[in-house]
C-alpha positions in Angstrom: 15.5 21.9 -4.9 14.5 19.8 -2.0 12.1 21.3 0.6 13.5 21.4 4.1 11.1 20.7 6.9 11.1 18.1 9.6 8.7 15.2 9.3 7.5 12.2 11.3 5.7 9.2 9.8 3.7 7.8 12.7 1.6 4.6 12.8 0.8 1.8 15.3 3.0 -0.5 13.3 0.7 -2.6 11.1 2.4 -3.4 7.8 -0.4 -1.8 5.7 -0.4 1.5 7.6 3.4 1.7 7.8 3.6 1.2 4.0 1.3 4.1 3.3 2.8 6.5 5.8 6.4 5.7 4.7 5.3 5.8 1.0 4.2 9.4 1.4 7.2 10.4 3.5 9.6 8.9 0.9 7.7 10.5 -2.0 8.4 13.9 -0.4 12.1 13.3 -0.8 13.1 14.7 2.6 14.7 13.1 5.7 12.1 11.9 8.1 11.7 9.9 11.3 9.5 6.9 11.7 7.5 6.6 14.9 5.7 3.4 15.9 3.4 4.0 18.8 0.8 2.3 20.9 -2.2 3.6 22.9 -3.3 2.0 26.1 -6.9 1.5 27.0 -9.1 3.5 27.4 -7.4 5.9 25.0 -7.2 3.2 22.3 -11.0 2.8 22.4 -12.0 6.4 21.7 -12.3 8.3 18.4 -9.4 10.6 18.0 -11.2 13.9 18.6 -12.8 12.5 21.8 -9.6 11.3 23.3 -8.3 13.6 26.1 -4.6 13.9 26.7 -3.6 11.1 24.2 0.1 11.7 24.8 -0.4 10.5 28.3 -1.9 7.3 27.1 1.0 6.1 25.0 2.4 2.6 25.5 5.8 3.1 27.2 7.2 0.0 25.3 6.8 1.8 22.0 8.2 5.1 20.7 7.8 8.1 22.9 6.6 11.4 21.6 8.2 14.7 22.8 9.4 18.1 21.5 10.8 19.3 19.3 7.6 18.6 17.4 7.9 18.1 13.6 6.8 20.6 11.0 4.9 17.8 9.3 3.2 14.8 10.9 2.0 12.0 8.6 -0.2 9.4 10.2 -2.1 6.4 8.9 -4.7 4.2 10.6 -7.5 5.0 13.1 -5.4 4.4 16.2 -2.9 7.1 15.3 -5.4 9.9 15.1 -5.6 10.9 18.8 -1.8 11.4 19.2 -1.8 13.4 15.9 -4.6 15.7 17.1 -2.8 16.1 20.5 0.5 17.1 18.8 -1.3 19.6 16.6 -2.8 21.1 19.7 0.4 21.2 21.9 2.5 22.6 19.0 0.1 25.5 18.8 -0.9 24.5 15.3 2.7 24.7 14.0 2.8 21.0 13.2 0.9 20.3 10.0 -1.0 17.1 10.3 -1.8 14.8 7.4 -3.8 11.6 7.9 -4.0 8.7 5.4 -7.2 6.6 5.3 -10.6 7.4 6.9 -9.8 8.9 10.3 -13.2 8.0 11.6 -13.3 11.3 13.5 -13.7 15.0 12.6 -11.9 15.9 9.4 -11.1 19.4 10.7 -8.9 17.9 13.3 -6.3 17.6 10.6 -4.8 19.8 7.9 -5.2 17.2 5.1 -6.9 13.9 4.9 -6.4 11.2 2.2 -9.2 8.7 2.4 -9.9 6.1 -0.2 -12.7 7.0 -2.7 -14.7 4.0 -1.6 -14.8 5.4 2.0 -17.2 8.1 0.8 -15.4 10.7 3.0 -15.7 14.2 1.7 -14.7 17.7 3.0 -12.7 20.8 2.1 -9.5 19.3 3.4 -10.1 15.7 2.1 -8.6 14.4 -1.1 -10.0 11.0 -1.9 -7.6 8.6 -3.6 -8.5 5.8 -6.1 -5.7 3.6 -4.9 -3.6 3.2 -1.8 -0.4 5.1 -1.2 2.5 2.7 -1.4 6.3 2.5 -1.7 6.6 1.2 -5.2 8.5 3.7 -7.4 9.9 3.5 -11.0 13.4 3.4 -9.6 12.6 0.4 -7.4 11.0 -1.4 -10.4 14.1 -0.8 -12.5 16.3 -2.1 -9.7 14.1 -5.1 -9.1 14.1 -6.0 -12.7 17.9 -5.8 -12.9 18.4 -7.8 -9.8 16.2 -10.7 -11.0 17.0 -10.5 -14.8 19.4 -13.5 -14.7 17.1 -15.6 -12.4 14.1 -15.0 -14.7 16.2 -15.4 -18.0 15.1 -19.0 -18.5 11.4 -18.2 -18.4 9.6 -17.9 -21.7 7.9 -14.7 -22.7 5.4 -13.2 -22.2 6.4 -13.3 -18.5 3.3 -13.2 -16.2 3.8 -12.3 -12.5 1.4 -14.1 -10.1 1.1 -12.5 -6.7 -0.8 -14.5 -4.1 -2.5 -13.0 -1.0 -4.4 -14.9 1.6 -6.7 -14.9 4.6 -7.7 -11.6 6.2 -10.8 -10.4 8.1 -13.0 -10.7 5.0 -11.4 -13.2 2.6 -10.0 -16.7 2.6 -7.9 -18.4 0.0 -9.6 -21.8 -0.3 -8.2 -25.0 -1.9 -11.0 -24.8 -4.5 -10.0 -21.3 -5.6 -6.4 -22.3 -5.7 -7.0 -25.3 -7.9 -9.2 -23.2 -10.2 -6.5 -20.6 -10.5 -3.9 -23.3 -11.3 -6.2 -24.6 -14.1 -6.4 -21.2 -15.6 -2.7 -20.7 -15.4 -2.2 -24.0 -17.2 -4.6 -22.8 -19.9 -2.8 -19.4 -20.2 0.5 -21.2 -20.8 -1.0 -23.6 -23.3 -2.5 -20.8 -25.3 0.4 -18.3 -25.2 3.5 -20.2 -24.0 3.8 -17.7 -21.2 6.3 -18.1 -18.4 5.2 -17.6 -14.8 6.9 -16.0 -11.8 4.8 -16.7 -8.7 5.3 -15.4 -5.2 3.1 -15.7 -2.0 2.6 -13.0 0.6 2.9 -13.2 4.4 -0.8 -14.0 4.5 -0.9 -16.9 2.1 -2.0 -20.0 3.9 0.6 -22.8 4.3 -1.6 -25.3 2.5 -2.0 -23.0 -0.5 1.8 -22.4 -0.6 2.3 -26.2 -0.6 -0.2 -26.7 -3.4 1.4 -24.1 -5.7 4.9 -25.5 -4.9 3.8 -29.1 -5.8 2.2 -27.8 -9.0 5.2 -25.8 -10.1 7.7 -28.6 -9.5 9.5 -29.7 -12.7 7.7 -27.0 -14.8 10.6 -25.3 -16.5 8.3 -22.4 -17.4 7.5 -21.5 -13.8 9.6 -19.7 -11.2 7.9 -20.4 -7.8 9.1 -18.5 -4.7 8.8 -20.7 -1.6 8.8 -17.7 0.8 12.4 -18.3 1.8 15.4 -16.4 0.6 15.4 -13.3 -1.6 12.0 -11.9 -2.1 11.3 -11.5 -5.9 8.3 -9.1 -5.4 10.0 -6.0 -6.9 11.6 -8.2 -9.6 8.2 -9.5 -10.6 6.6 -6.1 -10.7 9.5 -4.7 -12.7 10.0 -7.6 -15.1 6.5 -9.0 -15.8 4.6 -8.3 -19.0 1.4 -8.8 -17.2 0.3 -9.3 -13.6 -2.3 -11.6 -11.9 -3.1 -10.6 -8.3 -5.5 -12.1 -5.8 -8.1 -9.5 -5.0 -8.0 -9.6 -1.2 -5.5 -6.8 -0.8 -5.9 -3.1 -1.6 -2.2 -2.6 -1.3 -1.2 -5.4 -3.7 -3.7 -4.2 -6.3 -2.6 -0.6 -5.9 1.0 -1.5 -6.4 0.3 -3.7 -9.4 -1.7 -1.1 -11.3 0.9 1.5 -10.5 3.3 -0.4 -12.8 1.1 0.4 -15.9 1.2 -3.3 -16.8 -2.0 -5.3 -17.7 -3.5 -6.5 -14.4 -6.0 -9.3 -13.8 -7.5 -10.1 -10.4 -8.6 -13.3 -8.8 -11.4 -13.1 -6.2 -11.1 -15.1 -3.0 -13.9 -16.5 -0.8 -15.7 -13.9 1.3 -17.0 -10.4 0.9 -16.3 -6.9 2.1 -18.5 -4.0 0.8 -15.8 -1.4 1.0 -13.3 -3.7 -0.8 -15.8 -4.6 -3.5 -16.3 -0.9 -4.1 -12.6 -0.5 -4.5 -12.3 -3.4 -6.9 -15.3 -2.2 -8.9 -13.7 1.2 -9.2 -10.5 -0.3 -10.7 -12.5 -2.5 -13.1 -14.8 0.4 -14.2 -11.7 2.5 -14.9 -10.3 -0.3 -17.1 -7.2 -0.7 -14.8 -8.0 -4.3 -13.8 -9.9 -7.2 -15.3 -11.0 -10.5 -13.9 -8.6 -13.3 -14.7 -10.3 -15.9 -16.9 -7.3 -17.8 -18.1 -6.3 -15.5 -20.9 -3.6 -12.8 -21.0 -5.0 -9.5 -19.8 -5.1 -6.7 -22.3 -3.2 -3.5 -21.7 -5.2 -1.2 -19.3 -7.6 1.2 -20.8 -6.3 3.9 -18.4 -3.4 4.2 -16.0 -4.5 5.1 -12.5 -2.9 8.2 -11.0 -0.2 7.3 -8.6 -1.7 8.0 -5.1 1.7 8.8 -3.6 2.3 11.5 -6.2 -1.1 13.0 -5.8 -0.7 13.1 -2.0 2.9 14.4 -2.3 1.9 17.3 -4.4 -0.9 18.3 -2.0 1.4 18.1 1.0 4.0 20.2 -0.7 1.4 22.8 -1.5 0.3 22.8 2.1 3.8 23.3 3.4 4.5 26.0 0.9 1.3 27.8 2.1 3.0 27.7 5.5 6.1 29.4 4.3 8.4 26.5 3.9 10.8 26.4 0.9 14.2 24.8 0.1 16.1 27.5 2.0 14.0 27.9 5.1 14.9 26.3 8.5 12.6 24.1 10.6 11.2 25.2 13.9 12.6 23.5 17.0 10.1 23.8 19.7 
């Protein structure tokens, strides 16, 4: 039976925050509305619990927020906290508010908070997660594998998926790192005969894409995605016998380990203390190993799916509020 309560998934539109909010909303298996908002200064500068009348500070060019308020509000990212707190207040507490990531404000301003474990955030309503919530599901993996089966059919086995990230605030994909990775991929193929399916991300630098494209040319054992046309990402996650992922992205690593495949990581240039803690947590759990040019072994443990953990906690919260499959939502 499907629980019936109204739900908004609300962010300020960044790809990473949207993926997490939508991932949790989709995991609940209910209809929901996506809201993409913006806050104008000075509202956008303030911690959520310190922001007076946040609903008056919304960017008029983005989604507007007005009654009927939802039964459940899912938010992700620091800049969505103030409107969440405001909606909880103006609804008289009838809207249950769930925030993903560290809200960087009072935890008791929300009904549930899902920070990452490496954030070090604790509290009676906080459930720390070892990986990020995402939109990868077993159904999408099966569909992706089926869609790309013929296009990957010529590649030798084992099939190794290579997922490339790129520059962000903390890391940079340098030419030196790229050439070192290509040398290790050559060694992997020489030792195992493995085929490779390689795809860049939106953040992969143009020169890195060009380097991989030139290297892959005329190699019959490599499928290289140029970034144009159909995206093979779900096909790779669903088809690969092992995955190699650059270590700059919490989301990409979280999605990779959720498949249960062997996963190896490639560190980029730079450093972020929080990100290093995240990666160390995956490595200590045996879910990820550094890529040294050999086929990664099966993981010692399969990480709990963050979306499933969060879904179960949210459903328990809504059940405690009296919602079930037969009950209507409130409208004001």
